[in-house]
C-alpha positions in Angstrom: 18.8 34.2 -27.8 16.0 35.7 -29.5 17.6 38.8 -29.1 20.5 38.2 -31.9 18.1 36.2 -34.6 17.5 38.8 -36.6 21.7 40.2 -36.6 22.5 36.8 -36.9 20.3 36.0 -39.8 21.5 39.5 -41.5 24.6 38.2 -41.1 23.8 34.7 -42.7 22.1 36.4 -46.2 25.7 38.9 -46.1 27.1 35.3 -46.5 29.4 37.0 -43.8 30.5 33.9 -41.8 32.7 36.1 -39.4 29.7 37.6 -38.3 27.8 34.6 -38.2 30.4 33.0 -35.6 30.7 35.3 -33.6 26.8 36.1 -33.3 26.7 32.8 -32.4 29.6 33.1 -29.5 27.5 35.9 -28.1 24.8 34.4 -28.0 25.9 31.3 -26.9 28.2 33.3 -23.9 24.8 35.2 -23.3 22.6 31.9 -23.0 25.2 30.2 -20.2 25.4 33.2 -18.2 21.4 33.0 -18.2 21.7 29.0 -17.0 24.3 29.5 -14.8 22.3 32.1 -12.6 19.6 30.0 -13.3 19.1 28.0 -9.5 19.1 24.3 -9.8 20.7 23.6 -13.1 23.8 23.4 -14.7 24.5 24.3 -18.1 25.9 20.8 -18.6 22.3 19.6 -16.8 20.7 22.4 -19.4 22.3 21.0 -22.8 21.5 17.1 -22.1 17.8 17.9 -21.3 17.6 19.9 -24.4 19.4 17.3 -26.9 16.8 15.1 -25.6 13.8 17.4 -26.2 15.2 17.8 -29.9 15.1 13.9 -30.4 11.7 13.2 -28.2 8.5 14.8 -29.3 6.8 14.5 -25.9 10.2 15.5 -23.8 10.1 18.5 -25.8 6.3 19.2 -25.2 6.7 18.9 -21.9 9.8 21.2 -21.1 8.2 24.5 -23.8 5.1 23.5 -20.9 7.1 24.0 -18.0 9.3 26.6 -19.0 5.7 28.3 -20.0 4.6 27.8 -16.5 8.1 29.3 -14.8 7.8 32.0 -16.8 4.1 33.2 -16.0 4.8 32.6 -12.2 7.4 35.0 -12.4 10.0 32.4 -12.0 11.4 31.9 -15.0 14.1 33.7 -17.1 13.3 35.0 -20.2 15.0 34.1 -23.6 15.1 30.9 -26.0 16.9 28.1 -25.6 18.1 25.3 -26.9 14.6 22.9 -26.4 12.9 25.3 -28.1 14.6 25.5 -31.1 
């Protein structure tokens, strides 16, 4: 998730692998919590969509477009998803 990126980048630059693992776990838990709170999708479904989007550029564009539209409509949850990474 976006809020962890600066801390994660610093820990990586510092070579602090323990901090990197801890921040990755915190980011993953926060992401899972947001996905679980989103109506109509489970964490495993999200992970399958994200994996497919990483492999297929046209699907990735479609997913990102839909996410942006939901956020503009005020329906989506903010935060980076795996599809956008």
